[in-house]
N, C-alpha and C positions, 0 to 999 in steps of 0.2 A: 503493499500500499504506499502510495506517495504522501509524503508530508506537504502540508501548505506552508508556505513561507510567511514571517511574520508580516512583513510588508503587503503581501497578498491577503492575509487574514484581516487585517485593519481595513483594506478596501471593501472587502466582501461585506463585514461588519457594517460598515458605513452604507454600502449599498442597501442592504436590509433596513436600516434605521431610516433612510430617506424612502424607500418603498414605503414603509408602515406609515411615514407621516404623511406621504401624500393619500394613501388610503383613508386615515382618518379624517383629512381636511375634505376627502370628497365626499365621506360619508356624514361629516357632521361640520357643515360650514357655519361660520359666524355671520350674526346678523348682517355686518355690513358686507360679507361678500354675497348675501342673499339678495342685497339691493344693488350692487353693482351690476352695470350693463342692462338694467332694467330697462325695458322697451315702452317708450311713449307711444301707443298705438291705442286704437277704438277697441274696446273691450265690452263684453256682456258681463255684468254683474248680476248678481241676485241679492235683492232687497228684501228683508224681513218686514212686513206690515201685519196688522190685525184684522181678522176676517170678522165675520157677522157672528161667528161662534166663540170670539175671545180668543182662538188661536192664531199664533204666528203662521203666516202664508207666505210664500215666495213671489216676489214680483221681478221678472226680468227687465233691466234697462240696459242701454247702450249708454258709455261714456267714453269720453275721450280720455284718456289714461296719460300720466305724467310720466317722469323719468326717475320717480323714485315710489316704493312702497307706502312710506309715510304720506305723500302728498295724493296718491291714490286712494288710500283710507279717507283722508279728508273730503276727497270728492264724493265717495261712497256716502259717508255720513250726511253730507250737504244735500245729497239727492234724497236719503232717509227724511232728512228734514222737510224738503218739499211735499212729501206726502204722495200716496200712490197715485196712478194715474189709472187704475182699473177701478171700475164701480164695486161697491161691497168690501172695498178695503180702506182701514184707516190707519194714519200713522199715530204710532206711539210715541213719537219723538217731537217735541213742539217745533212747530215751524220757525220760530225766533230762536232755537237753541242754537247757539254760536260754538263750534268747535274751534278753539284757541290754536290748537298745536297737538301734534301726535309724535309720540317718542316710540321707539323699539328699543327695549334692552337687551342684553346678552342671553337672557334666558327666551327670547323670543316672546316677550310679554308687549303689547301694545298698550302705551297708557293713553287715553283719550282727555285731553284737557279742554274742559268746557269753561264759558264764561257763567257766570251767576244766573244769567237769565233761564238757563235751564230748570231752575225752580220756580220760576215765575208762574203761577197760575196752574199748580199741580192740579192733575186730574184728578186724584182720588187716592184710593186705597192700595191694598197690597195687589190686587191684579192689575192695576195701571202701572204701578211700578216694576212689577216682572215684566209686563209687556214692553216698556220702555227699555229696560235693561237688557232684557234678551233679545229684542229687536236689534240693537246695538252690536251685542257679542255675537249673535249668529250672524249679522251680515259681514263683520268683519273676519271671522273665521271661516266662513263658507268661501270668500273671496280670497283670502290671502293665505295660503298654505304655510309659508313660511313664519307665520304668525300663530302661536298656540294657545295664549291665552290673552284677557283682555283686563286692565284697569280703568276706572272713570275716575278723574279727578276733576276738582274745581277751582279755577284761578290757581293752578298749579298745586293744589294740597289734596291730601287724600280725603275720601269722605268714608263716614261710616255707613251712611244709608244716604239715599235721594231724599225719600218721602218718607222715611221713619218706619218703614217696613221690611226692607230687604237689605242683609249686610253685604255690602260693596266695598268692603275694606279688604278685599284679597284678590288675587288674580281669579276670574270666571272663565269658566269654559261654556260652551254652547249647551242648549238646552232648548226644548219646546214645551209651550204652555199646555197643558193638557187639562 
């Protein structure tokens, strides 16, 4: 059996380390890499509105996308605030809700930072709050696979709840109202 020289062994080990690094980077890209070379193009998005039974229902809509995920999330939330185009659907997000900023952290959580006007004229109880929160969360998660959870902020501050019924002081994952 032929022995491998020390320099050849060092090169071989370095090659394995480099190959492992490349495999890990391909399987687990960072949020910054997920937004790099993001295409600004016409996109079909799924927006979650409330139907007559109080459940969330998808309405598809065409948007002109931007060059990064955060801006596309802002576009989707703005469309959500405009309300549905289909009859018998209702918007859970107030039309005057202003999304100030979208941040995506290293854990792929999107932070939606609203102005205080999201709380103006709250529609009511637990169901209305759930409809609003999960309309937002489901819309973001459905359209952006690089985002795994959503946090809702107001004026840059974390909230315990929007209207006093649902804990939003943690990352939220999509759900449907039943």
